[in-house]
C-alpha positions as CSV (number, residue, x, y, z in Angstrom):
1,M,45.5,-104.4,-98.7
2,I,45.5,-103.2,-102.3
3,K,48.8,-103.6,-104.1
4,D,50.1,-100.5,-105.9
5,A,50.4,-100.8,-109.7
6,I,54.0,-101.2,-111.0
7,I,55.5,-99.7,-114.1
8,L,55.7,-102.1,-117.0
9,K,56.8,-99.8,-119.8
10,T,58.2,-96.3,-120.0
11,S,59.1,-93.8,-122.7
12,I,61.1,-90.6,-122.5
13,S,60.1,-87.9,-124.9
14,K,62.8,-86.2,-127.0
15,T,64.7,-83.1,-126.0
16,P,63.1,-80.0,-127.5
17,Y,64.8,-78.2,-130.3
18,S,63.5,-74.8,-129.2
19,P,63.7,-73.2,-125.8
20,F,60.0,-72.5,-126.1
21,S,59.0,-76.1,-126.7
22,P,57.6,-78.2,-123.8
23,M,60.1,-80.0,-121.6
24,P,60.7,-83.7,-122.2
25,G,58.8,-86.0,-119.9
26,V,58.6,-89.6,-118.7
27,N,55.4,-91.5,-119.6
28,A,54.6,-94.9,-118.0
29,T,52.3,-97.8,-118.5
30,F,51.3,-99.5,-115.3
31,S,50.3,-103.1,-114.5
32,N,46.7,-102.0,-114.1
33,G,46.6,-100.8,-117.8
34,V,46.8,-97.1,-117.0
35,T,49.2,-95.0,-119.1
36,K,50.1,-91.5,-117.8
37,R,52.8,-88.9,-117.7
38,L,54.8,-89.1,-114.5
39,F,56.7,-85.8,-114.8
40,S,58.6,-83.4,-117.0
41,F,62.2,-82.5,-116.5
42,N,64.9,-80.1,-117.7
43,P,67.4,-82.1,-119.8
44,E,70.1,-79.6,-118.9
45,D,69.7,-80.5,-115.2
46,L,68.7,-84.2,-115.2
47,N,69.5,-87.1,-117.3
48,F,67.8,-90.5,-117.5
49,K,70.1,-92.9,-119.3
50,V,67.6,-95.5,-120.2
51,D,63.9,-95.9,-120.3
52,N,64.0,-99.0,-118.1
53,E,65.2,-97.1,-115.1
54,F,61.6,-97.0,-113.9
55,I,60.5,-100.5,-114.7
56,G,59.2,-102.4,-111.7
57,L,58.7,-99.2,-109.6
58,T,55.4,-97.8,-108.3
59,E,54.4,-94.3,-109.1
60,L,55.5,-93.2,-105.7
61,E,58.9,-94.9,-106.1
62,A,59.4,-93.2,-109.5
63,S,58.5,-89.8,-108.0
64,N,61.1,-90.5,-105.2
65,L,63.7,-91.4,-107.8
66,M,63.0,-88.1,-109.6
67,F,63.2,-86.2,-106.2
68,D,66.6,-87.9,-105.4
69,K,68.0,-86.9,-108.8
70,N,66.9,-83.3,-108.3
71,I,68.5,-83.2,-104.8
72,S,71.8,-84.7,-106.1
73,F,71.8,-82.1,-108.9
74,L,71.4,-79.3,-106.4
75,K,74.2,-80.5,-104.1
76,P,77.6,-78.8,-104.8
């Protein structure tokens, strides 16, 4: 069985100054050497306190974390 690559390093882009700028996103470097953007998010809806919130997770686990944050934001 092939082991999924885990996130070793992340960076969160800065919040845009203009409403027409691209949304901030989370970029990750994985244990297999690949660096990619995981997702973008609306900083008014979601907040990631620290970059290391994703360290040690697989891409699927990071996506699930984003999904959970979206769901908790939508709950009253």
